[in-house]
N, CA and C atoms as a LAMMPS dump frame, in Angstrom:
ITEM: TIMESTEP
0
ITEM: NUMBER OF ATOMS
573
ITEM: BOX BOUNDS ff ff ff
-5.0000000000000000e+02 5.0000000000000000e+02
-5.0000000000000000e+02 5.0000000000000000e+02
-5.0000000000000000e+02 5.0000000000000000e+02
ITEM: ATOMS id mol type element x y z
1 1 1 N 159.684 -474.532 -227.516
2 1 2 C 159.593 -473.316 -228.286
3 1 3 C 160.161 -472.18 -227.438
4 2 1 N 161.103 -471.457 -227.997
5 2 2 C 161.726 -470.309 -227.31
6 2 3 C 160.981 -469.039 -227.69
7 3 1 N 160.656 -468.23 -226.674
8 3 2 C 160.003 -466.964 -226.946
9 3 3 C 160.778 -465.826 -226.293
10 4 1 N 160.684 -464.668 -226.916
11 4 2 C 161.112 -463.407 -226.315
12 4 3 C 159.844 -462.578 -226.209
13 5 1 N 159.617 -461.993 -225.043
14 5 2 C 158.419 -461.192 -224.797
15 5 3 C 158.831 -459.728 -224.702
16 6 1 N 158.106 -458.867 -225.418
17 6 2 C 158.364 -457.424 -225.397
18 6 3 C 157.233 -456.713 -224.66
19 7 1 N 157.596 -455.813 -223.746
20 7 2 C 156.622 -455.101 -222.928
21 7 3 C 156.913 -453.601 -222.935
22 8 1 N 155.882 -452.825 -222.647
23 8 2 C 156.05 -451.377 -222.463
24 8 3 C 155.523 -450.925 -221.111
25 9 1 N 154.772 -451.78 -220.443
26 9 2 C 154.121 -451.351 -219.21
27 9 3 C 154.225 -452.376 -218.1
28 10 1 N 153.076 -452.693 -217.505
29 10 2 C 153.052 -453.535 -216.305
30 10 3 C 153.306 -455.01 -216.595
31 11 1 N 152.985 -455.465 -217.792
32 11 2 C 153.238 -456.861 -218.143
33 11 3 C 152.244 -457.844 -217.551
34 12 1 N 150.961 -457.471 -217.498
35 12 2 C 149.974 -458.399 -216.933
36 12 3 C 149.774 -459.621 -217.834
37 13 1 N 149.814 -459.447 -219.151
38 13 2 C 149.763 -460.61 -220.05
39 13 3 C 151.013 -461.467 -219.86
40 14 1 N 152.153 -460.808 -219.727
41 14 2 C 153.406 -461.512 -219.475
42 14 3 C 153.302 -462.35 -218.202
43 15 1 N 152.714 -461.785 -217.145
44 15 2 C 152.59 -462.535 -215.894
45 15 3 C 151.77 -463.796 -216.1
46 16 1 N 150.728 -463.723 -216.919
47 16 2 C 149.926 -464.917 -217.217
48 16 3 C 150.781 -465.977 -217.9
49 17 1 N 151.671 -465.549 -218.801
50 17 2 C 152.565 -466.494 -219.481
51 17 3 C 153.564 -467.076 -218.48
52 18 1 N 154.164 -466.235 -217.631
53 18 2 C 155.104 -466.715 -216.615
54 18 3 C 154.417 -467.735 -215.712
55 19 1 N 153.212 -467.417 -215.247
56 19 2 C 152.479 -468.321 -214.362
57 19 3 C 152.176 -469.648 -215.055
58 20 1 N 151.799 -469.593 -216.332
59 20 2 C 151.476 -470.816 -217.066
60 20 3 C 152.72 -471.674 -217.291
61 21 1 N 153.863 -471.045 -217.527
62 21 2 C 155.123 -471.785 -217.673
63 21 3 C 155.506 -472.415 -216.332
64 22 1 N 155.42 -471.635 -215.259
65 22 2 C 155.79 -472.113 -213.928
66 22 3 C 154.929 -473.295 -213.491
67 23 1 N 153.637 -473.236 -213.813
68 23 2 C 152.715 -474.308 -213.404
69 23 3 C 152.805 -475.546 -214.286
70 24 1 N 153.502 -475.433 -215.427
71 24 2 C 153.591 -476.553 -216.357
72 24 3 C 152.473 -476.576 -217.384
73 25 1 N 151.56 -475.609 -217.316
74 25 2 C 150.467 -475.536 -218.285
75 25 3 C 150.977 -475.173 -219.682
76 26 1 N 152.067 -474.416 -219.733
77 26 2 C 152.605 -473.926 -220.996
78 26 3 C 154.047 -474.386 -221.134
79 27 1 N 154.308 -475.147 -222.196
80 27 2 C 155.634 -475.722 -222.421
81 27 3 C 156.419 -474.855 -223.4
82 28 1 N 156.857 -473.679 -222.909
83 28 2 C 157.725 -472.802 -223.689
84 28 3 C 158.862 -472.34 -222.791
85 29 1 N 159.93 -471.896 -223.426
86 29 2 C 161.043 -471.3 -222.705
87 29 3 C 161.008 -469.796 -222.948
88 30 1 N 160.899 -469.024 -221.881
89 30 2 C 160.964 -467.574 -222.007
90 30 3 C 162.447 -467.213 -221.993
91 31 1 N 163.004 -466.975 -223.181
92 31 2 C 164.439 -466.712 -223.307
93 31 3 C 164.806 -465.363 -222.708
94 32 1 N 163.921 -464.374 -222.866
95 32 2 C 164.183 -463.036 -222.325
96 32 3 C 162.919 -462.2 -222.42
97 33 1 N 162.916 -461.138 -221.627
98 33 2 C 161.846 -460.14 -221.669
99 33 3 C 162.506 -458.793 -221.904
100 34 1 N 162.029 -458.07 -222.914
101 34 2 C 162.612 -456.778 -223.239
102 34 3 C 161.588 -455.667 -223.207
103 35 1 N 162.087 -454.455 -223.023
104 35 2 C 161.218 -453.28 -222.99
105 35 3 C 161.797 -452.171 -223.85
106 36 1 N 160.934 -451.224 -224.182
107 36 2 C 161.319 -450.078 -225.007
108 36 3 C 161.647 -448.846 -224.176
109 37 1 N 161.588 -448.986 -222.847
110 37 2 C 161.904 -447.864 -221.966
111 37 3 C 162.308 -448.399 -220.601
112 38 1 N 163.013 -447.576 -219.864
113 38 2 C 163.452 -447.942 -218.518
114 38 3 C 162.268 -447.914 -217.554
115 39 1 N 162.372 -448.708 -216.494
116 39 2 C 161.433 -448.611 -215.388
117 39 3 C 160.084 -449.258 -215.577
118 40 1 N 159.942 -450.2 -216.497
119 40 2 C 158.648 -450.854 -216.661
120 40 3 C 158.473 -451.93 -215.592
121 41 1 N 157.251 -452.076 -215.132
122 41 2 C 156.974 -453.108 -214.147
123 41 3 C 157.086 -454.498 -214.794
124 42 1 N 156.85 -454.568 -216.096
125 42 2 C 157.006 -455.844 -216.798
126 42 3 C 158.419 -456.381 -216.691
127 43 1 N 159.418 -455.525 -216.802
128 43 2 C 160.816 -455.944 -216.65
129 43 3 C 161.097 -456.296 -215.186
130 44 1 N 160.561 -455.493 -214.277
131 44 2 C 160.766 -455.762 -212.851
132 44 3 C 160.189 -457.118 -212.459
133 45 1 N 158.951 -457.404 -212.883
134 45 2 C 158.338 -458.691 -212.526
135 45 3 C 159.08 -459.85 -213.184
136 46 1 N 159.654 -459.621 -214.36
137 46 2 C 160.442 -460.663 -215.032
138 46 3 C 161.726 -460.951 -214.271
139 47 1 N 162.393 -459.893 -213.82
140 47 2 C 163.603 -460.065 -213.016
141 47 3 C 163.296 -460.837 -211.747
142 48 1 N 162.175 -460.5 -211.098
143 48 2 C 161.767 -461.194 -209.878
144 48 3 C 161.504 -462.674 -210.146
145 49 1 N 161.081 -463.001 -211.371
146 49 2 C 160.816 -464.396 -211.742
147 49 3 C 162.086 -465.113 -212.207
148 50 1 N 163.234 -464.398 -212.186
149 50 2 C 164.5 -465.015 -212.578
150 50 3 C 164.738 -465.056 -214.076
151 51 1 N 163.987 -464.267 -214.819
152 51 2 C 164.142 -464.241 -216.274
153 51 3 C 165.173 -463.194 -216.684
154 52 1 N 165.839 -463.458 -217.792
155 52 2 C 166.761 -462.467 -218.34
156 52 3 C 165.95 -461.323 -218.931
157 53 1 N 166.412 -460.095 -218.701
158 53 2 C 165.707 -458.925 -219.207
159 53 3 C 166.67 -457.995 -219.936
160 54 1 N 166.104 -457.137 -220.761
161 54 2 C 166.887 -456.117 -221.458
162 54 3 C 165.994 -454.935 -221.781
163 55 1 N 166.621 -453.79 -221.992
164 55 2 C 165.91 -452.58 -222.407
165 55 3 C 166.63 -452.015 -223.623
166 56 1 N 165.878 -451.754 -224.68
167 56 2 C 166.37 -451.008 -225.83
168 56 3 C 165.523 -449.74 -225.834
169 57 1 N 166.026 -448.726 -225.134
170 57 2 C 165.27 -447.51 -224.872
171 57 3 C 165.074 -446.7 -226.155
172 58 1 N 163.818 -446.539 -226.521
173 58 2 C 163.466 -445.813 -227.74
174 58 3 C 164.079 -444.406 -227.746
175 59 1 N 164.078 -443.764 -226.587
176 59 2 C 164.562 -442.383 -226.501
177 59 3 C 166.079 -442.262 -226.533
178 60 1 N 166.788 -443.373 -226.549
179 60 2 C 168.254 -443.34 -226.59
180 60 3 C 168.806 -443.358 -228.013
181 61 1 N 167.927 -443.368 -229.004
182 61 2 C 168.358 -443.456 -230.399
183 61 3 C 167.907 -442.231 -231.169
184 62 1 N 168.769 -441.712 -232.049
185 62 2 C 168.403 -440.511 -232.797
186 62 3 C 167.274 -440.73 -233.806
187 63 1 N 167.119 -441.968 -234.299
188 63 2 C 166.046 -442.23 -235.262
189 63 3 C 165.332 -443.528 -234.911
190 64 1 N 164.104 -443.62 -235.379
191 64 2 C 163.313 -444.844 -235.196
192 64 3 C 164.016 -446.032 -235.858
193 65 1 N 164.595 -445.822 -237.045
194 65 2 C 165.278 -446.907 -237.752
195 65 3 C 166.449 -447.462 -236.946
196 66 1 N 167.203 -446.575 -236.296
197 66 2 C 168.338 -447.039 -235.487
198 66 3 C 167.846 -447.822 -234.264
199 67 1 N 166.772 -447.343 -233.643
200 67 2 C 166.187 -448.077 -232.517
201 67 3 C 165.696 -449.451 -232.981
202 68 1 N 164.987 -449.464 -234.092
203 68 2 C 164.428 -450.702 -234.614
204 68 3 C 165.54 -451.714 -234.923
205 69 1 N 166.621 -451.253 -235.515
206 69 2 C 167.753 -452.143 -235.826
207 69 3 C 168.378 -452.687 -234.545
208 70 1 N 168.522 -451.839 -233.538
209 70 2 C 169.093 -452.289 -232.258
210 70 3 C 168.17 -453.298 -231.582
211 71 1 N 166.861 -453.037 -231.634
212 71 2 C 165.897 -453.977 -231.051
213 71 3 C 165.948 -455.311 -231.797
214 72 1 N 165.989 -455.251 -233.11
215 72 2 C 166.056 -456.473 -233.914
216 72 3 C 167.286 -457.287 -233.543
217 73 1 N 168.439 -456.642 -233.455
218 73 2 C 169.677 -457.344 -233.099
219 73 3 C 169.585 -457.966 -231.715
220 74 1 N 169.056 -457.206 -230.771
221 74 2 C 168.989 -457.71 -229.393
222 74 3 C 168.049 -458.9 -229.29
223 75 1 N 166.875 -458.798 -229.882
224 75 2 C 165.92 -459.91 -229.847
225 75 3 C 166.502 -461.122 -230.567
226 76 1 N 167.114 -460.904 -231.724
227 76 2 C 167.704 -462.007 -232.501
228 76 3 C 168.79 -462.733 -231.72
229 77 1 N 169.472 -462.026 -230.824
230 77 2 C 170.547 -462.663 -230.045
231 77 3 C 170.035 -463.798 -229.163
232 78 1 N 168.732 -463.847 -228.92
233 78 2 C 168.137 -464.917 -228.109
234 78 3 C 167.582 -466.062 -228.954
235 79 1 N 167.675 -465.955 -230.277
236 79 2 C 167.211 -466.981 -231.215
237 79 3 C 165.801 -467.481 -230.896
238 80 1 N 164.819 -466.562 -230.836
239 80 2 C 163.463 -466.996 -230.511
240 80 3 C 162.758 -467.667 -231.685
241 81 1 N 161.871 -468.587 -231.355
242 81 2 C 160.979 -469.166 -232.361
243 81 3 C 159.805 -468.221 -232.604
244 82 1 N 159.394 -467.525 -231.539
245 82 2 C 158.279 -466.574 -231.597
246 82 3 C 158.649 -465.378 -230.73
247 83 1 N 158.315 -464.183 -231.216
248 83 2 C 158.451 -462.958 -230.433
249 83 3 C 157.034 -462.532 -230.064
250 84 1 N 156.806 -462.259 -228.78
251 84 2 C 155.474 -461.932 -228.293
252 84 3 C 155.417 -460.461 -227.889
253 85 1 N 154.518 -459.718 -228.505
254 85 2 C 154.236 -458.353 -228.093
255 85 3 C 153.197 -458.437 -226.989
256 86 1 N 153.604 -458.107 -225.781
257 86 2 C 152.72 -458.18 -224.62
258 86 3 C 152.507 -456.761 -224.095
259 87 1 N 151.633 -456.032 -224.781
260 87 2 C 151.446 -454.637 -224.428
261 87 3 C 152.629 -453.785 -224.847
262 88 1 N 153.331 -454.209 -225.893
263 88 2 C 154.466 -453.454 -226.423
264 88 3 C 153.894 -452.353 -227.302
265 89 1 N 154.059 -451.105 -226.894
266 89 2 C 153.363 -449.996 -227.534
267 89 3 C 154.21 -449.264 -228.579
268 90 1 N 155.063 -450.008 -229.263
269 90 2 C 155.849 -449.439 -230.358
270 90 3 C 155.57 -450.24 -231.62
271 91 1 N 155.464 -449.531 -232.716
272 91 2 C 155.33 -450.197 -234.006
273 91 3 C 156.727 -450.539 -234.492
274 92 1 N 156.923 -451.797 -234.851
275 92 2 C 158.217 -452.238 -235.375
276 92 3 C 158.158 -452.239 -236.901
277 93 1 N 159.33 -452.279 -237.512
278 93 2 C 159.414 -452.201 -238.973
279 93 3 C 159.154 -453.553 -239.634
280 94 1 N 158.968 -453.489 -240.943
281 94 2 C 158.854 -454.715 -241.733
282 94 3 C 160.142 -455.529 -241.625
283 95 1 N 161.279 -454.861 -241.495
284 95 2 C 162.553 -455.563 -241.336
285 95 3 C 162.557 -456.39 -240.042
286 96 1 N 162.001 -455.838 -238.963
287 96 2 C 161.897 -456.571 -237.707
288 96 3 C 161.023 -457.804 -237.907
289 97 1 N 159.862 -457.627 -238.514
290 97 2 C 158.93 -458.745 -238.76
291 97 3 C 159.629 -459.834 -239.57
292 98 1 N 160.303 -459.443 -240.649
293 98 2 C 160.992 -460.403 -241.52
294 98 3 C 162.136 -461.11 -240.813
295 99 1 N 162.821 -460.418 -239.915
296 99 2 C 163.95 -461.021 -239.195
297 99 3 C 163.512 -462.232 -238.38
298 100 1 N 162.239 -462.26 -238.017
299 100 2 C 161.725 -463.375 -237.216
300 100 3 C 160.716 -464.208 -237.997
301 101 1 N 160.905 -464.222 -239.312
302 101 2 C 160.094 -465.05 -240.215
303 101 3 C 158.596 -464.836 -240.027
304 102 1 N 158.211 -463.61 -239.727
305 102 2 C 156.791 -463.319 -239.559
306 102 3 C 156.202 -463.895 -238.291
307 103 1 N 157.019 -464.308 -237.351
308 103 2 C 156.538 -464.931 -236.109
309 103 3 C 156.549 -463.924 -234.96
310 104 1 N 155.876 -462.801 -235.181
311 104 2 C 155.741 -461.76 -234.171
312 104 3 C 154.277 -461.73 -233.752
313 105 1 N 154.004 -462.247 -232.574
314 105 2 C 152.648 -462.439 -232.077
315 105 3 C 152.189 -461.206 -231.308
316 106 1 N 150.974 -460.765 -231.563
317 106 2 C 150.437 -459.593 -230.897
318 106 3 C 149.049 -459.896 -230.348
319 107 1 N 148.704 -459.238 -229.247
320 107 2 C 147.336 -459.286 -228.74
321 107 3 C 146.723 -457.911 -228.92
322 108 1 N 145.41 -457.889 -229.103
323 108 2 C 144.722 -456.606 -229.293
324 108 3 C 143.366 -456.667 -228.605
325 109 1 N 142.99 -455.604 -227.848
326 109 2 C 141.731 -455.63 -227.111
327 109 3 C 140.512 -455.209 -227.935
328 110 1 N 140.31 -455.885 -229.047
329 110 2 C 139.124 -455.709 -229.878
330 110 3 C 139.07 -456.895 -230.837
331 111 1 N 137.938 -457.046 -231.477
332 111 2 C 137.783 -458.112 -232.474
333 111 3 C 138.22 -457.56 -233.828
334 112 1 N 139.49 -457.728 -234.128
335 112 2 C 139.996 -457.244 -235.407
336 112 3 C 139.275 -457.942 -236.549
337 113 1 N 139.079 -457.284 -237.675
338 113 2 C 139.705 -456.034 -238.086
339 113 3 C 139.034 -454.767 -237.54
340 114 1 N 137.993 -454.905 -236.707
341 114 2 C 137.356 -453.722 -236.135
342 114 3 C 138.237 -453.11 -235.048
343 115 1 N 138.28 -451.82 -234.999
344 115 2 C 138.908 -451.036 -233.938
345 115 3 C 140.391 -451.328 -233.729
346 116 1 N 141.191 -451.214 -234.798
347 116 2 C 142.637 -451.355 -234.65
348 116 3 C 143.221 -450.12 -233.959
349 117 1 N 144.485 -450.202 -233.592
350 117 2 C 145.169 -449.051 -233.015
351 117 3 C 145.198 -449.089 -231.503
352 118 1 N 145.716 -448.023 -230.935
353 118 2 C 146.011 -447.967 -229.5
354 118 3 C 144.778 -447.84 -228.609
355 119 1 N 143.602 -447.553 -229.176
356 119 2 C 142.429 -447.286 -228.341
357 119 3 C 141.247 -448.175 -228.733
358 120 1 N 141.494 -449.462 -228.905
359 120 2 C 140.452 -450.387 -229.346
360 120 3 C 139.237 -450.426 -228.44
361 121 1 N 139.443 -450.41 -227.136
362 121 2 C 138.322 -450.484 -226.194
363 121 3 C 137.502 -449.194 -226.262
364 122 1 N 138.178 -448.061 -226.177
365 122 2 C 137.487 -446.766 -226.24
366 122 3 C 136.73 -446.619 -227.561
367 123 1 N 137.381 -447.003 -228.658
368 123 2 C 136.757 -446.861 -229.974
369 123 3 C 135.519 -447.747 -230.106
370 124 1 N 135.579 -448.959 -229.576
371 124 2 C 134.427 -449.867 -229.631
372 124 3 C 133.255 -449.29 -228.845
373 125 1 N 133.547 -448.762 -227.663
374 125 2 C 132.475 -448.18 -226.851
375 125 3 C 131.892 -446.94 -227.526
376 126 1 N 132.739 -446.108 -228.086
377 126 2 C 132.269 -444.884 -228.749
378 126 3 C 131.392 -445.213 -229.952
379 127 1 N 131.693 -446.303 -230.622
380 127 2 C 130.912 -446.701 -231.789
381 127 3 C 129.554 -447.257 -231.397
382 128 1 N 129.486 -447.764 -230.151
383 128 2 C 128.212 -448.288 -229.662
384 128 3 C 127.981 -449.771 -229.902
385 129 1 N 129.04 -450.526 -230.173
386 129 2 C 128.849 -451.963 -230.377
387 129 3 C 128.398 -452.609 -229.068
388 130 1 N 127.737 -453.732 -229.173
389 130 2 C 127.265 -454.47 -227.997
390 130 3 C 128.227 -455.594 -227.617
391 131 1 N 129.09 -455.961 -228.575
392 131 2 C 130.065 -457.026 -228.348
393 131 3 C 131.404 -456.567 -228.889
394 132 1 N 132.429 -456.757 -228.12
395 132 2 C 133.799 -456.529 -228.567
396 132 3 C 134.579 -457.766 -228.153
397 133 1 N 135.843 -457.624 -227.804
398 133 2 C 136.592 -458.801 -227.379
399 133 3 C 138.073 -458.605 -227.537
400 134 1 N 138.763 -459.687 -227.84
401 134 2 C 140.209 -459.599 -228.041
402 134 3 C 140.631 -460.538 -229.16
403 135 1 N 141.803 -460.226 -229.697
404 135 2 C 142.361 -460.953 -230.828
405 135 3 C 143.822 -461.257 -230.56
406 136 1 N 144.248 -462.456 -230.935
407 136 2 C 145.667 -462.791 -230.995
408 136 3 C 145.963 -462.98 -232.473
409 137 1 N 146.985 -462.278 -232.963
410 137 2 C 147.273 -462.341 -234.402
411 137 3 C 148.773 -462.233 -234.654
412 138 1 N 149.168 -462.655 -235.858
413 138 2 C 150.541 -462.443 -236.306
414 138 3 C 150.639 -461.008 -236.759
415 139 1 N 151.546 -460.25 -236.175
416 139 2 C 151.723 -458.855 -236.568
417 139 3 C 152.43 -458.793 -237.918
418 140 1 N 152.027 -457.821 -238.702
419 140 2 C 152.718 -457.533 -239.956
420 140 3 C 153.13 -456.065 -239.925
421 141 1 N 153.485 -455.51 -241.06
422 141 2 C 153.985 -454.13 -241.089
423 141 3 C 152.878 -453.097 -240.906
424 142 1 N 151.616 -453.516 -240.933
425 142 2 C 150.506 -452.593 -240.707
426 142 3 C 150.203 -452.467 -239.219
427 143 1 N 149.166 -451.732 -238.911
428 143 2 C 148.737 -451.59 -237.519
429 143 3 C 147.548 -452.519 -237.289
430 144 1 N 147.807 -453.614 -236.573
431 144 2 C 146.783 -454.606 -236.239
432 144 3 C 146.11 -455.197 -237.485
433 145 1 N 146.917 -455.468 -238.499
434 145 2 C 146.381 -455.975 -239.762
435 145 3 C 146.837 -457.391 -240.099
436 146 1 N 147.649 -458.018 -239.283
437 146 2 C 148.181 -459.334 -239.612
438 146 3 C 147.152 -460.439 -239.47
439 147 1 N 147.501 -461.644 -239.946
440 147 2 C 146.591 -462.787 -239.91
441 147 3 C 146.129 -463.129 -238.483
442 148 1 N 144.829 -463.292 -238.35
443 148 2 C 144.221 -463.587 -237.055
444 148 3 C 144.409 -465.066 -236.724
445 149 1 N 144.845 -465.344 -235.492
446 149 2 C 145.019 -466.718 -235.007
447 149 3 C 143.83 -467.128 -234.151
448 150 1 N 143.432 -466.258 -233.211
449 150 2 C 142.34 -466.588 -232.293
450 150 3 C 141.636 -465.317 -231.853
451 151 1 N 140.343 -465.462 -231.565
452 151 2 C 139.558 -464.341 -231.061
453 151 3 C 138.549 -464.862 -230.044
454 152 1 N 138.155 -463.976 -229.142
455 152 2 C 137.09 -464.313 -228.205
456 152 3 C 136.274 -463.059 -227.943
457 153 1 N 134.959 -463.23 -227.962
458 153 2 C 134.046 -462.105 -227.772
459 153 3 C 133.829 -461.802 -226.295
460 154 1 N 133.576 -460.527 -226.023
461 154 2 C 133.222 -460.051 -224.687
462 154 3 C 132.051 -459.087 -224.872
463 155 1 N 130.927 -459.391 -224.223
464 155 2 C 129.75 -458.523 -224.322
465 155 3 C 129.979 -457.253 -223.502
466 156 1 N 129.501 -456.147 -224.03
467 156 2 C 129.563 -454.882 -223.294
468 156 3 C 128.293 -454.784 -222.454
469 157 1 N 128.474 -454.653 -221.151
470 157 2 C 127.344 -454.652 -220.234
471 157 3 C 126.792 -453.239 -220.047
472 158 1 N 125.504 -453.122 -219.729
473 158 2 C 124.917 -451.795 -219.493
474 158 3 C 125.661 -451.056 -218.375
475 159 1 N 125.939 -449.783 -218.594
476 159 2 C 126.609 -448.968 -217.598
477 159 3 C 128.109 -449.184 -217.503
478 160 1 N 128.638 -449.982 -218.384
479 160 2 C 130.071 -450.293 -218.344
480 160 3 C 130.9 -449.06 -218.68
481 161 1 N 132.061 -448.971 -218.029
482 161 2 C 133.005 -447.904 -218.351
483 161 3 C 134.126 -448.499 -219.199
484 162 1 N 134.884 -447.629 -219.815
485 162 2 C 136.035 -448.1 -220.594
486 162 3 C 136.979 -448.918 -219.708
487 163 1 N 137.202 -448.456 -218.486
488 163 2 C 138.132 -449.14 -217.578
489 163 3 C 137.633 -450.519 -217.194
490 164 1 N 136.33 -450.637 -216.831
491 164 2 C 135.821 -451.952 -216.417
492 164 3 C 135.792 -452.913 -217.598
493 165 1 N 135.414 -452.423 -218.766
494 165 2 C 135.414 -453.276 -219.953
495 165 3 C 136.827 -453.739 -220.282
496 166 1 N 137.794 -452.816 -220.229
497 166 2 C 139.172 -453.183 -220.557
498 166 3 C 139.689 -454.252 -219.583
499 167 1 N 139.366 -454.137 -218.32
500 167 2 C 139.793 -455.144 -217.344
501 167 3 C 139.169 -456.504 -217.647
502 168 1 N 137.897 -456.525 -218.034
503 168 2 C 137.262 -457.805 -218.379
504 168 3 C 137.873 -458.391 -219.647
505 169 1 N 138.208 -457.545 -220.607
506 169 2 C 138.864 -458.02 -221.83
507 169 3 C 140.25 -458.578 -221.505
508 170 1 N 140.988 -457.928 -220.611
509 170 2 C 142.332 -458.395 -220.256
510 170 3 C 142.311 -459.812 -219.687
511 171 1 N 141.293 -460.149 -218.922
512 171 2 C 141.171 -461.507 -218.363
513 171 3 C 141.083 -462.524 -219.505
514 172 1 N 140.251 -462.217 -220.491
515 172 2 C 140.093 -463.107 -221.651
516 172 3 C 141.378 -463.118 -222.481
517 173 1 N 141.979 -461.955 -222.654
518 173 2 C 143.192 -461.815 -223.457
519 173 3 C 144.33 -462.672 -222.898
520 174 1 N 144.489 -462.668 -221.581
521 174 2 C 145.548 -463.475 -220.955
522 174 3 C 145.336 -464.961 -221.247
523 175 1 N 144.114 -465.412 -221.056
524 175 2 C 143.8 -466.821 -221.301
525 175 3 C 144.022 -467.183 -222.772
526 176 1 N 143.589 -466.301 -223.671
527 176 2 C 143.711 -466.559 -225.099
528 176 3 C 145.175 -466.578 -225.539
529 177 1 N 145.99 -465.693 -224.966
530 177 2 C 147.413 -465.68 -225.287
531 177 3 C 148.074 -466.983 -224.847
532 178 1 N 147.796 -467.419 -223.631
533 178 2 C 148.404 -468.664 -223.126
534 178 3 C 147.965 -469.856 -223.97
535 179 1 N 146.682 -469.943 -224.29
536 179 2 C 146.212 -471.087 -225.088
537 179 3 C 146.778 -471.049 -226.506
538 180 1 N 146.943 -469.856 -227.07
539 180 2 C 147.539 -469.738 -228.408
540 180 3 C 148.995 -470.171 -228.392
541 181 1 N 149.753 -469.716 -227.387
542 181 2 C 151.153 -470.139 -227.275
543 181 3 C 151.254 -471.645 -227.064
544 182 1 N 150.358 -472.21 -226.283
545 182 2 C 150.365 -473.662 -226.052
546 182 3 C 150.132 -474.417 -227.357
547 183 1 N 149.193 -473.927 -228.161
548 183 2 C 148.9 -474.583 -229.439
549 183 3 C 150.076 -474.454 -230.403
550 184 1 N 150.722 -473.292 -230.432
551 184 2 C 151.877 -473.105 -231.297
552 184 3 C 153.036 -474.004 -230.85
553 185 1 N 153.255 -474.113 -229.544
554 185 2 C 154.329 -474.964 -229.03
555 185 3 C 154.049 -476.427 -229.343
556 186 1 N 152.811 -476.848 -229.205
557 186 2 C 152.443 -478.241 -229.499
558 186 3 C 152.629 -478.549 -230.978
559 187 1 N 152.299 -477.596 -231.84
560 187 2 C 152.44 -477.794 -233.283
561 187 3 C 153.897 -477.857 -233.704
562 188 1 N 154.773 -477.243 -232.923
563 188 2 C 156.19 -477.206 -233.253
564 188 3 C 156.925 -478.483 -232.845
565 189 1 N 156.353 -479.215 -231.896
566 189 2 C 157.022 -480.428 -231.424
567 189 3 C 156.98 -481.514 -232.493
568 190 1 N 158.069 -482.285 -232.625
569 190 2 C 158.07 -483.388 -233.576
570 190 3 C 157.063 -484.452 -233.164
571 191 1 N 156.49 -485.095 -234.141
572 191 2 C 155.468 -486.126 -233.872
573 191 3 C 156.087 -487.377 -233.288
């Protein structure tokens, strides 16, 4: 299974995927890693791992539609079976989703459908829930509204801060992403 991974930041989920591929735990080909801006550590760590990288800088396009079309073309050039949003902090269009047959995988640091959006951890804590977690889902044209593939709960401990909770969720999120990709790759192989 060929994947393209999209990042906006450090790429810690991406590193978990790279490590799992390198160790043989995950049987996928990382065709390329792309970012929406220059200077991301996710692209740097990918280059260090010998992976092909690209940047389709959001700020280099006069409109969101033009950026989205350029991103779609660039990702499509790698013919991925699955596109993975690994902390990619841009909303893509329905045209992008359709271009990849709805195979745009996203992770989210909350138990969807609760607490969608960019601040899932903060929102869960502010609401006062005792359990949150992470979700791996197929992204659609909404914000964190696509079909859920896998979820895992994380209890909120007394005295926890947003930062400590988010770090504990990230550990689970990395594992869940790798296991989800492994299951998708296994399902794609001929019997």
